[in-house]
RODO-770091 format. One record per residue (C-alpha): residue in one letter; x, y, z. Coordinates in steps of 0.02 Angstrom, whole numbers, padded with zeros to 5 digits, always signed. Example, Ala and Ser with C-alpha at 12.3 -4.5 7.8 and 13.67 -1.06 7.14 Angstrom:
BEGIN
A+00615-00225+00390 S+00684-00053+00357 
! end
This chain:
BEGIN
M+06741+09530+08131 K+06589+09661+08167 V+06510+09754+08004 L+06386+09889+07993 I+06277+09882+07860 I+06186+10051+07818 E+06081+10025+07676 D+05885+10041+07659 E+05846+09912+07519 P+05778+09759+07612 E+05819+09639+07489 L+06006+09700+07465 V+06008+09706+07668 K+05950+09532+07681 S+06063+09463+07534 I+06219+09536+07611 T+06175+09492+07790 Q+06153+09308+07747 Y+06317+09304+07633 L+06424+09391+07773 L+06341+09268+07913 K+06410+09134+07812 E+06580+09211+07795 N+06588+09213+07989 Y+06553+09410+08009 V+06449+09473+08146 C+06325+09609+08050 E+06231+09760+08118 I+06111+09839+08017 A+06043+10038+07998 T+05909+10081+07870 S+05931+10269+07904 A+06052+10404+07930 E+05982+10421+08108 E+05992+10239+08152 A+06178+10237+08094 N+06230+10387+08184 E+06148+10316+08346 K+06258+10142+08315 L+06415+10238+08274 W+06406+10342+08430 V+06396+10188+08542 H+06482+10047+08449 E+06633+10019+08357 Y+06655+09910+08197 D+06784+09831+08091 C+06708+09902+07927 I+06557+09997+07873 L+06459+09961+07721 L+06387+10141+07687 D+06239+10179+07547 I+06265+10364+07485 T+06075+10385+07459 L+05989+10338+07624 P+05794+10406+07658 D+05828+10529+07778 G+06008+10601+07717 N+06154+10573+07617 G+06279+10456+07682 L+06426+10566+07642 K+06385+10661+07784 I+06397+10510+07882 L+06573+10467+07805 E+06611+10652+07856 S+06557+10641+08036 L+06661+10479+08058 K+06816+10569+08000 Q+06793+10728+08103 K+06768+10606+08250 N+06937+10530+08207 K+06847+10356+08217 Q+06954+10210+08125 E+06824+10105+08058 G+06844+10046+07870 V+06733+10112+07755 I+06659+10046+07581 I+06536+10146+07497 I+06400+10048+07409 S+06300+10159+07294 A+06187+10146+07135 K+06274+10308+07086 N+06413+10283+06959 S+06458+10460+06952 I+06651+10490+06961 D+06613+10651+07065 D+06519+10551+07192 R+06665+10437+07200 I+06798+10561+07215 K+06716+10647+07351 G+06684+10486+07454 L+06870+10437+07436 N+06919+10619+07470 L+06822+10607+07635 G+06917+10456+07688 A+06821+10303+07624 D+06922+10147+07597 D+06845+10087+07442 Y+06697+10107+07323 L+06583+09975+07255 V+06443+10024+07124 K+06271+09924+07118 P+06237+09790+07074 F+06378+09698+07127 H+06423+09523+07166 L+06423+09481+07355 A+06592+09369+07334 E+06691+09532+07289 L+06594+09631+07413 S+06667+09500+07535 A+06836+09504+07456 R+06850+09692+07463 L+06777+09688+07653 A+06924+09570+07705 A+07052+09674+07624 V+07000+09840+07691 I+06994+09747+07869 R+07174+09696+07836 R+07239+09856+07780 K+07163+09956+07929 Q+07214+09844+08055 F+07351+09729+08005 S+07448+09836+07873 G+07375+09719+07719 A+07459+09579+07778 N+07364+09399+07735 E+07453+09327+07900 I+07487+09388+08077 N+07626+09331+08201 F+07608+09344+08374 H+07750+09240+08444 E+07728+09054+08415 I+07541+09110+08369 T+07519+09117+08162 V+07349+09168+08097 N+07296+09140+07915 L+07165+09288+07900 P+07091+09233+07721 G+07092+09059+07774 K+07034+09112+07947 S+07149+08978+08042 V+07252+08970+08184 S+07433+08887+08198 V+07546+08860+08356 H+07718+08811+08317 Q+07648+08766+08129 R+07515+08649+08197 L+07351+08699+08148 V+07230+08715+08312 E+07045+08692+08277 L+06943+08855+08343 T+06772+08886+08329 R+06720+09042+08250 K+06688+09138+08400 E+06858+09080+08476 Y+06948+09132+08325 D+06858+09313+08322 V+06903+09334+08505 L+07078+09280+08479 V+07105+09406+08318 F+07021+09543+08413 L+07137+09520+08562 I+07301+09517+08447 S+07246+09658+08351 N+07221+09754+08523 K+07371+09683+08591 N+07433+09759+08776 R+07274+09836+08793 V+07145+09788+08916 I+06970+09751+08823 S+06830+09750+08922 K+06702+09604+08931 N+06566+09702+08857 A+06681+09747+08701 I+06718+09569+08677 A+06541+09527+08687 E+06491+09660+08562 H+06622+09613+08444 I+06575+09427+08436 S+06389+09454+08458 G+06327+09629+08388 D+06157+09684+08438 D+06132+09510+08497 A+06249+09549+08658 D+06112+09643+08744 V+06003+09494+08764 F+06130+09417+08874 D+06096+09424+09072 N+06294+09410+09092 F+06458+09368+09029 D+06458+09181+09062 F+06470+09147+08873 I+06622+09251+08870 Y+06705+09165+09007 A+06657+09010+08919 H+06735+09058+08763 M+06893+09138+08842 K+06924+08966+08945 N+06903+08860+08797 L+07029+08977+08689 K+07155+08978+08825 K+07143+08787+08849 K+07159+08752+08662 L+07300+08870+08630 T+07413+08799+08798 E+07370+08625+08745 A+07444+08649+08577 G+07614+08715+08658 C+07571+08900+08693 T+07638+09011+08811 D+07469+09075+08896 Y+07478+09266+08837 I+07296+09298+08882 K+07279+09392+09042 T+07126+09406+09157 V+07119+09600+09219 Y+06997+09573+09368 G+06851+09697+09357 L+06907+09767+09185 G+06917+09634+09061 Y+07058+09529+08964 K+07245+09583+08881 M+07343+09501+08757 E+07523+09534+08830 A+07662+09543+08690 
! end
């Protein structure tokens, strides 16, 4: 899952990023409204952590722009402002949650996971795709109720494909989803081919039908 952290406090950014990386999130960072708008124009995220007070603008303006463009990312406002007016304004603009600094990183992670479940999977802790069962809190995958050992990247690819079932997902979109900004350093998509090959092999060896179809010249599709 890919998260954009819009925050200008270096130590807070560092602590959030380190914690979420351990929770298997891909993290990108924007320390200003300008940088955030540039990233949001080009990329898609599963959730956005949004500070209200930024050095070059108000975070609520970013939220307002997101909703005007009909962007579907979940948004959690993180701010030192504990004003009920700020909270109401943010929620009315379409934020999914509001967290006041200082906060525990474990609580942030729990709220982040809850927002992503609500936005992508109607709040479910478990998603089922034919014989595949994905436990979202536990980040585990079973086929015919037997656990399948996947790497973090393989898990992320599988959930990404299931959440976009019957849609063709480009190799570039998959690369960005599992690697974030680091996707730009790769010369080709060989690492995507490797992840996809291993994922398909592990699922079929567990007795799963091969639902992941290659759409040549375009990308991949999870056929329901």
